[in-house]
N, C-alpha and C positions, 0 to 999 in steps of 0.2 A: 334497480340497484346497479351502481357502477362498480366494475371490477378494477382495482388499482393496477397500474402498470408495474411490472416487475423491473422496468428499466430505471436505473438511477442516473442522475445527471453527472457528467464528467466534463471537465474543462477541455476545450479544444487545445491542440498543441500550441497554437500562437498565443493563447491566454495563460499559459503556465508562467508563474512568477517565481523568481529565484527565492525571494523571502518566504513565500509559502512552502516551497519545497524544502528549504533548509529548516524551517520550523517543524514540518512534518517529520523530518529525519532526526530531529534533536532529542526526541523522547526514546529512551532505551527500549521500551516495549514495541513502539512503532518501528524502530530500526530493526529489531529482532524479526518482525513480520516481513520487512523488506528483504532481509538476509535469507529468510526461508523461500521467498518468492524468486530470489535471484537464480535458483536452480530450475525454475519453471512454474507454471500455473498450479494452483492447489484449490481443492474444494475448501470453502470457508470452514467447514467442520473439521478439516484436517490441519488447519493452520493453528498452531498452539502458541500460547504465551509462556514465558519463563516461569510465571507464577500461576499455577492452576487455580488458585483461590480467587483470582480476579473475576469479578462478576461478568456475566455475558453482556450486560449493558455497557460495561467499560470496554470490552473487546469490540463491540459494535461501534463505539465512539472512536476508538483508535483507527478502525477501518475507514470511518467517515472522514476523519482528518486526512488520512493518506489519499483517499479518493478525491476529496475536494481540492487538495493541493496538486493533483494530477500525477501522483507517484504510482498509484495502482489503478487498475480497472476492476470493477466489481460488477459482474454480469450474472443474470439469472441462468441457471443450468438445471432444468427439471424442477424439482422441488427445493433445490439448494441454490447456492451461489458459488461462482467460480472467481477466484482472485488471480490477477496476473500483474506483473510489474510492467510499467509503461517505458521500458528501456529505450526503444527507438525514439519516442517522443522526448524523453529526458535528454538523450544524447544529442538530438537535433537542436534542442534549445540551449542546453548547458553541457557542451562537450567535455567529457571526462569527469564530470561531477559525481555521478552515481558510482562509477568504478573507484574513484578516490575515497568516497565515503565508506563504501563496502570494504575496501582494503584497510582503511584506518580502523574500522570496527573490528575486523578480523585480527588485527595486530594487538588490540586491547585484550584479547583472550589469552594471549601467550604468556 
């Protein structure tokens, strides 16, 4: 019996594409996740969506889109998963993008 690896694939910094990052940030729920992670890493279980009625499978899909675009890192941590924002990688590839998107998202709440 083979035990599956808890590691998920993440794109290398040099492989991050602007269109993928912008697509990942275009969904309100995914953007809400990124805003939560902008304060620091979170256990996946503590990362909440604005609508608690959203199914767990949808939450997992939102995380997958963010991870595959290179916006977040999703790593095994014990029996759970730890989410973190790839700020340094995004800043290196697209200077100022993440800060601008987060600022604009914050202004929409006022």
